[in-house]
C-alpha positions as CSV (number, residue, x, y, z in Angstrom):
1,X,-4.2,3.2,-0.9
2,X,-4.6,3.7,-4.6
3,X,-5.0,-0.2,-5.2
4,X,-7.6,-0.2,-2.4
5,X,-9.7,2.6,-4.1
6,X,-9.5,0.6,-7.3
7,X,-10.8,-2.6,-5.7
8,X,-13.3,-0.9,-3.7
9,X,-14.7,0.9,-6.8
10,X,-14.6,-2.2,-8.9
11,X,-16.7,-4.3,-6.1
12,X,-19.2,-1.7,-5.7
13,X,-19.7,-0.9,-9.4
14,X,-19.7,-4.5,-10.3
15,X,-22.5,-5.3,-7.4
16,X,-24.6,-2.3,-8.7
17,X,-24.0,-3.3,-12.3
18,X,-25.1,-7.0,-11.3
19,X,-28.1,-5.9,-9.4
20,X,-29.4,-4.1,-12.6
21,X,-28.2,-6.4,-15.2
22,X,-29.6,-9.7,-13.9
23,X,-33.4,-8.7,-13.8
24,X,-33.0,-6.7,-17.0
25,X,-31.6,-10.0,-18.6
26,X,-34.6,-12.0,-17.4
27,X,-37.0,-9.2,-18.5
28,X,-35.6,-9.3,-21.8
29,X,-35.9,-13.0,-22.4
30,X,-39.5,-12.9,-21.1
31,X,-40.1,-10.1,-23.5
32,X,-38.8,-12.1,-26.6
33,X,-40.8,-15.1,-25.5
34,X,-44.0,-13.0,-25.1
35,X,-43.2,-11.6,-28.8
36,X,-43.0,-14.9,-30.3
37,X,-46.2,-16.2,-28.8
38,X,-48.2,-13.2,-29.5
39,X,-47.1,-13.5,-33.2
40,X,-48.2,-17.1,-33.4
41,X,-51.5,-16.4,-31.6
42,X,-52.2,-13.6,-33.9
43,X,-51.5,-15.9,-37.2
44,X,-53.6,-18.6,-35.6
45,X,-56.3,-16.2,-34.8
46,X,-56.3,-15.0,-38.5
47,X,-57.2,-18.4,-39.7
48,X,-60.3,-18.7,-37.6
49,X,-62.9,-17.1,-39.8
50,X,-62.0,-19.2,-42.8
51,X,-62.6,-22.3,-40.8
52,X,-66.0,-21.0,-39.9
53,X,-66.7,-20.5,-43.6
54,X,-65.2,-23.7,-45.1
55,X,-63.8,-26.8,-44.2
56,X,-62.4,-27.7,-47.7
57,X,-58.8,-29.1,-47.4
58,X,-57.7,-27.2,-50.4
59,X,-59.1,-23.9,-49.3
60,X,-57.7,-24.4,-45.9
61,X,-54.2,-25.4,-47.4
62,X,-54.2,-22.1,-49.3
63,X,-55.2,-20.2,-46.3
64,X,-52.6,-21.8,-44.2
65,X,-49.9,-21.0,-46.9
66,X,-50.8,-17.3,-46.8
67,X,-49.6,-17.0,-43.3
68,X,-46.0,-16.6,-42.1
69,X,-46.0,-19.8,-40.0
70,X,-47.8,-21.8,-42.6
71,X,-45.4,-20.8,-45.3
72,X,-42.6,-22.1,-43.0
73,X,-44.5,-25.5,-42.6
74,X,-45.1,-24.9,-38.9
75,X,-49.0,-24.3,-38.9
76,X,-51.4,-27.3,-38.9
77,X,-55.2,-27.5,-38.5
78,X,-56.6,-30.3,-36.6
79,X,-60.1,-31.0,-38.0
80,X,-62.7,-32.4,-35.7
81,X,-62.6,-35.8,-37.7
82,X,-59.0,-36.2,-37.0
83,X,-57.7,-34.7,-40.4
84,X,-54.6,-32.7,-40.3
85,X,-54.5,-29.9,-42.8
86,X,-51.9,-29.7,-44.3
87,X,-50.5,-33.0,-43.7
88,X,-47.2,-32.7,-41.7
89,X,-44.1,-34.4,-43.0
90,X,-42.6,-37.4,-41.1
91,X,-40.7,-36.6,-37.8
92,X,-42.4,-33.1,-37.6
93,X,-43.3,-32.1,-34.1
94,X,-46.8,-32.2,-33.2
95,X,-49.2,-31.8,-30.3
96,X,-50.6,-35.2,-28.8
97,X,-54.2,-36.2,-28.5
98,X,-54.4,-35.2,-24.8
99,X,-52.6,-31.8,-25.4
100,X,-55.6,-31.2,-28.2
101,X,-58.2,-32.3,-25.8
102,X,-56.9,-29.9,-23.1
103,X,-57.0,-26.9,-25.5
104,X,-60.7,-27.7,-26.6
105,X,-61.5,-28.0,-22.9
106,X,-60.1,-24.8,-22.3
107,X,-61.8,-22.9,-25.1
108,X,-58.9,-20.5,-25.6
109,X,-55.4,-20.5,-26.8
110,X,-53.1,-23.0,-25.0
111,X,-49.3,-23.5,-25.2
112,X,-48.0,-27.1,-24.8
113,X,-44.4,-28.4,-24.6
114,X,-43.3,-30.5,-27.7
115,X,-40.2,-32.0,-29.2
116,X,-37.9,-28.9,-30.1
117,X,-40.0,-26.2,-28.9
118,X,-43.6,-25.0,-28.0
119,X,-46.8,-25.9,-29.8
120,X,-49.6,-22.7,-29.6
121,X,-53.0,-24.4,-29.8
122,X,-56.2,-22.3,-30.7
123,X,-59.3,-24.1,-30.5
124,X,-62.0,-22.8,-33.2
125,X,-65.8,-23.6,-32.7
126,X,-67.8,-24.9,-35.7
127,X,-71.3,-25.7,-36.2
128,X,-73.0,-28.7,-34.3
129,X,-70.6,-28.5,-31.3
130,X,-67.5,-29.3,-33.2
131,X,-64.1,-28.0,-32.3
132,X,-61.1,-27.7,-34.7
133,X,-57.6,-26.8,-33.2
134,X,-55.1,-24.7,-35.0
135,X,-51.5,-25.7,-34.0
136,X,-48.5,-23.4,-34.6
137,X,-45.0,-24.8,-33.8
138,X,-42.6,-22.2,-32.2
139,X,-38.9,-23.6,-32.1
140,X,-36.9,-23.0,-29.1
141,X,-34.7,-20.5,-31.3
142,X,-37.8,-18.3,-31.7
143,X,-38.6,-17.8,-28.2
144,X,-35.1,-16.9,-27.4
145,X,-34.3,-14.9,-30.7
146,X,-32.2,-11.8,-30.1
147,X,-31.9,-12.6,-26.1
148,X,-28.0,-13.4,-26.5
149,X,-27.5,-10.4,-28.5
150,X,-29.3,-8.2,-25.9
151,X,-27.6,-9.7,-23.1
152,X,-24.0,-9.3,-24.7
153,X,-24.9,-5.5,-25.5
154,X,-25.8,-5.1,-21.7
155,X,-22.9,-6.9,-20.5
156,X,-20.8,-4.8,-22.7
157,X,-22.3,-1.4,-21.2
158,X,-22.0,-2.9,-17.8
159,X,-18.4,-3.8,-18.2
160,X,-17.8,-0.1,-19.6
161,X,-19.5,1.4,-16.9
162,X,-17.3,-0.8,-14.4
163,X,-14.3,0.1,-16.4
164,X,-15.1,3.9,-16.3
165,X,-15.8,3.8,-12.5
166,X,-12.4,2.1,-11.9
167,X,-10.6,4.5,-14.1
168,X,-12.0,7.4,-12.3
169,X,-11.0,5.8,-8.8
170,X,-7.7,5.3,-10.2
171,X,-7.3,8.8,-11.2
172,X,-8.3,10.1,-7.8
173,X,-6.3,7.5,-6.1
174,X,-3.0,8.7,-8.3
175,X,-3.9,12.4,-7.2
176,X,-4.3,11.5,-3.5
177,X,-0.8,9.1,-3.7
178,X,1.1,11.7,-5.5
179,X,0.2,14.6,-3.1
180,X,1.3,11.8,-0.2
181,X,4.2,11.0,-1.8
182,X,5.5,14.6,-2.1
183,X,4.7,15.2,1.7
184,X,6.5,12.1,2.6
185,X,9.5,13.0,0.4
186,X,9.6,16.6,1.7
187,X,9.5,15.3,5.3
188,X,12.4,12.7,4.5
189,X,14.4,15.5,2.9
190,X,13.9,17.7,5.9
191,X,14.8,15.2,8.2
192,X,18.0,14.6,6.3
193,X,18.9,18.2,7.0
194,X,17.6,20.2,3.9
195,X,15.9,23.1,5.9
196,X,14.9,24.8,2.8
197,X,12.7,22.0,1.5
198,X,8.8,23.1,1.3
199,X,5.9,21.8,-0.7
200,X,3.2,23.3,-2.7
201,X,0.0,21.8,-1.0
202,X,-2.5,19.8,-3.4
203,X,-4.9,17.2,-3.5
204,X,-7.7,16.6,-1.1
205,X,-8.5,19.3,1.5
206,X,-7.1,17.0,4.3
207,X,-3.6,16.9,2.5
208,X,-3.6,20.4,1.8
209,X,-3.7,21.1,5.4
210,X,-1.2,18.6,6.1
211,X,1.0,20.3,3.6
212,X,0.5,23.6,5.1
213,X,1.2,22.3,8.7
214,X,4.3,20.8,7.3
215,X,5.5,24.3,5.8
216,X,4.6,25.9,9.2
217,X,6.4,23.4,11.2
218,X,9.5,23.6,8.7
219,X,9.7,27.4,9.2
220,X,9.5,27.3,13.0
221,X,12.2,24.6,13.2
222,X,14.5,26.8,11.0
223,X,13.7,29.6,13.3
224,X,14.3,27.8,16.4
225,X,17.5,26.3,15.0
226,X,18.7,29.7,14.0
227,X,18.2,31.0,17.4
228,X,20.0,28.2,19.1
229,X,22.9,28.7,16.8
230,X,23.1,32.4,17.5
231,X,22.9,31.8,21.1
232,X,25.6,29.1,21.2
233,X,27.9,31.3,18.9
234,X,27.2,34.3,21.4
235,X,28.1,32.4,24.4
236,X,31.1,30.7,22.9
237,X,32.5,34.0,21.9
238,X,31.8,35.4,25.5
239,X,33.7,32.9,26.7
240,X,36.8,33.8,24.8
241,X,37.7,36.6,27.1
242,X,37.6,34.7,30.5
243,X,39.6,31.8,28.7
244,X,42.1,34.3,27.7
245,X,42.5,35.4,31.3
246,X,42.6,31.9,32.5
247,X,45.6,31.0,29.9
248,X,47.5,34.0,31.0
249,X,47.1,33.0,34.5
250,X,48.1,29.4,33.9
251,X,51.2,30.5,32.2
252,X,52.3,32.6,35.0
253,X,51.9,29.6,37.4
254,X,55.5,28.3,36.8
255,X,56.3,24.7,36.4
256,X,55.0,21.8,38.5
257,X,52.3,19.1,38.5
258,X,49.4,21.5,39.5
259,X,50.3,24.1,37.1
260,X,50.7,21.4,34.4
261,X,47.2,20.1,35.2
262,X,45.9,23.6,35.2
263,X,47.3,24.5,31.8
264,X,46.0,21.2,30.3
265,X,42.5,21.8,31.6
266,X,42.5,25.2,30.1
267,X,43.8,23.7,26.8
268,X,40.9,21.2,26.9
269,X,38.5,23.8,27.8
270,X,39.6,25.9,24.8
271,X,39.3,22.9,22.4
272,X,35.8,22.6,23.5
273,X,35.0,26.2,22.7
274,X,36.3,26.0,19.4
275,X,34.5,22.6,18.7
276,X,31.2,24.6,19.7
277,X,32.1,27.4,17.4
278,X,32.8,25.0,14.6
279,X,29.6,23.3,15.4
280,X,27.4,26.4,15.2
281,X,29.0,27.7,12.0
282,X,28.7,24.2,10.2
283,X,25.8,24.2,7.6
284,X,22.7,22.5,8.9
285,X,22.8,19.9,5.9
286,X,24.0,16.5,6.9
287,X,27.0,14.7,5.5
288,X,27.8,11.1,4.4
289,X,30.8,9.0,5.2
290,X,32.0,5.4,4.8
291,X,31.6,3.7,7.9
292,X,34.1,0.9,7.3
293,X,36.8,3.4,6.2
294,X,36.1,5.5,9.5
295,X,36.3,2.5,11.8
296,X,39.5,1.1,10.2
297,X,41.1,4.6,10.5
298,X,39.9,4.9,14.2
299,X,40.6,1.3,15.3
300,X,44.2,1.6,13.8
301,X,44.8,4.7,15.7
302,X,43.7,2.9,19.1
303,X,45.6,-0.2,18.3
304,X,48.8,1.4,18.9
305,X,47.8,2.2,22.5
306,X,46.1,-1.4,22.8
307,X,49.4,-3.0,22.2
308,X,51.2,-0.9,24.5
309,X,48.6,-1.8,27.4
310,X,48.5,-5.6,26.2
311,X,45.0,-5.6,25.0
312,X,43.5,-7.6,22.2
313,X,41.9,-5.8,19.5
314,X,39.7,-6.9,16.6
315,X,37.6,-4.9,13.9
316,X,34.9,-7.3,12.2
317,X,32.8,-6.8,9.3
318,X,34.6,-3.5,7.8
319,X,35.9,-5.2,4.7
320,X,33.4,-3.6,2.2
321,X,31.9,-0.2,2.0
322,X,29.1,0.9,4.5
323,X,27.7,4.3,3.6
324,X,26.2,6.5,6.4
325,X,24.2,9.7,6.2
326,X,26.5,11.0,8.8
327,X,29.6,13.3,8.6
328,X,32.9,11.2,9.1
329,X,34.1,13.6,11.9
330,X,31.0,12.9,14.0
331,X,31.2,9.2,13.4
332,X,34.9,9.3,14.4
333,X,34.1,11.4,17.5
334,X,31.5,8.8,18.7
335,X,33.8,6.0,18.0
336,X,36.8,7.8,19.8
337,X,34.4,8.4,22.8
338,X,33.4,4.7,23.1
339,X,37.0,3.2,22.6
340,X,38.2,5.8,24.9
341,X,35.8,4.8,27.7
342,X,37.2,1.3,27.1
343,X,40.8,2.3,27.9
344,X,39.6,4.7,30.8
345,X,37.3,2.4,32.6
346,X,38.7,-0.9,32.2
347,X,41.9,-2.5,33.4
348,X,45.1,-2.9,31.3
349,X,44.9,-6.1,29.3
350,X,41.3,-6.1,28.9
351,X,40.4,-6.8,25.0
352,X,37.7,-5.4,23.0
353,X,36.1,-6.0,19.6
354,X,34.3,-3.4,17.3
355,X,31.9,-5.2,15.1
356,X,30.2,-3.5,11.9
357,X,26.6,-4.8,11.1
358,X,24.8,-3.8,8.0
359,X,20.9,-4.6,7.7
360,X,18.1,-3.5,5.6
361,X,18.0,0.1,6.1
362,X,20.2,0.2,9.3
363,X,23.8,0.0,9.9
364,X,25.2,-0.9,13.4
365,X,28.4,-0.4,15.2
366,X,29.0,-2.6,18.2
367,X,31.8,-2.0,20.8
368,X,32.2,-4.8,23.2
369,X,35.0,-5.4,25.9
370,X,35.8,-7.6,28.5
371,X,35.4,-5.3,31.5
372,X,32.9,-5.5,34.7
373,X,30.2,-4.0,32.6
374,X,27.4,-1.4,33.4
375,X,25.3,-2.3,36.4
376,X,22.4,-0.1,35.2
377,X,22.4,0.4,31.4
378,X,19.2,2.7,31.7
379,X,20.5,5.1,34.1
380,X,24.0,5.3,32.2
381,X,21.9,6.2,29.0
382,X,20.0,8.8,30.9
383,X,22.9,10.8,32.5
384,X,25.5,10.1,29.7
385,X,28.0,8.4,32.1
386,X,28.2,4.9,33.8
387,X,30.4,6.1,36.8
388,X,32.9,3.0,37.2
389,X,31.9,0.9,34.5
390,X,33.3,-0.1,31.1
391,X,31.9,2.8,29.1
392,X,31.3,6.4,30.5
393,X,31.1,10.0,29.2
394,X,31.1,9.1,25.4
395,X,27.7,7.7,25.8
396,X,25.8,11.0,25.2
397,X,28.2,11.9,22.2
398,X,27.4,8.3,20.7
399,X,23.6,8.7,21.3
400,X,23.5,12.0,19.6
401,X,25.4,10.7,16.5
402,X,23.1,7.7,16.1
403,X,19.9,9.8,16.8
404,X,20.7,12.3,14.2
405,X,20.2,9.7,11.5
406,X,17.0,8.4,13.2
407,X,18.6,5.8,15.1
408,X,19.2,4.8,18.5
409,X,21.8,3.6,21.3
410,X,21.7,0.3,23.4
411,X,23.7,-1.1,26.1
412,X,24.0,-5.0,26.4
413,X,26.2,-7.6,28.1
414,X,28.9,-8.6,25.5
415,X,30.0,-12.0,25.0
416,X,33.4,-11.1,26.4
417,X,31.9,-10.5,29.8
418,X,31.8,-6.6,29.9
419,X,29.6,-4.2,28.1
420,X,28.6,-4.0,24.6
421,X,27.4,-0.6,23.4
422,X,25.4,-0.6,20.2
423,X,25.1,2.3,17.8
424,X,22.3,2.0,15.3
425,X,22.1,4.2,12.3
426,X,19.3,4.6,9.8
427,X,20.7,4.4,6.4
428,X,17.3,4.3,4.4
429,X,14.2,6.4,4.9
430,X,11.1,4.4,6.2
431,X,7.6,5.2,5.6
432,X,5.9,7.2,8.3
433,X,3.6,4.5,9.7
434,X,6.5,2.0,9.9
435,X,8.7,4.6,11.3
436,X,6.2,5.4,14.1
437,X,6.0,1.8,15.0
438,X,9.6,1.6,15.7
439,X,9.5,4.7,17.5
440,X,6.8,3.4,19.7
441,X,8.9,0.2,20.4
442,X,11.7,2.4,21.1
443,X,10.0,4.3,23.8
444,X,8.6,1.1,25.3
445,X,12.1,-0.3,25.4
446,X,13.5,2.7,27.4
447,X,10.8,2.7,29.8
């Protein structure tokens, strides 16, 4: 935006400066030419009364020498008998006979082009119908004297005006960009979990309104999250009493398959309630982890069970560090959910591969198996379960983990023949325009 404003200002100011500069430069040149011709005509007219009084060559030479042009050797009098006073030197430019006749025919001053400049021819009527012609030579340099200097001054003034307009546009653009960047950085920080971030709106009125809207939105989101956390915490604590009763009843059932299953279900329910309480007590801000380390740990854990069931297990791409803006516990839970589904919904001996892919601004974790696959991936993503497919209940957990970083979850067919669940995490903040295009593409792909 800043560069665009500068370029627009440069183009507009340059066009305006040229629109005034070109006509003004031509006018200055014409003024210099008219000034030189007027000066020559005035000096030639001053010699006319002398020709009327006397035709003595000596007197005429003295009169010619008294003028500025005559003293410079650029004035000559063409007498009716063809005599030149004073006599020009060899090679001096002089008007030809046809030009002299044209001046006499016109009866007024006449400018003719000669070698090296122009000749001003001023006819003077004498007695007996005779005509003398006073010639004043004007070099080309006299006709353009001071023009180049004036052009340079005008060019410098125009350049200064253009530079000033560009500087003003740059300052205005910098002010707009600074305000926009502050708003974008605040939005990125808020999206990463810094719920206390707010901005002091400044800049153009539109950006001030956007800043105020962002602050209002942030306050509203914080209130909604606080209300949701309080409701979840209250619900979790209310479940404690019936859970305690269920625990006592389960313990009183004695021994056997059904009592054991009941006690196991109560234990699992208690763990889920504890997890809910820990979640609502957890600070809102996000954490970070090394995806490679988490994957090595979880794949190593599941590889023991894979060996017992005769499954091949492979981890690819987890050699180097792979930072993720996600707590390690949440990533581990998502990976465990996907690998648990592989063991739960595929036959023993079915192999699986976990691949870590790092791109520009994104990191992907791909879990592929050799099971029967998922018949309807879109339906599985919507309900979080694939029924009898190769992945199931962990889809919702994995999806929430990916979307918490601005990423997404995908299901494709793997090269092993089964399903491939892809978790893509955003590791780098994207500008709003680019992010919006990605979200649009994502929505279209889900429809």
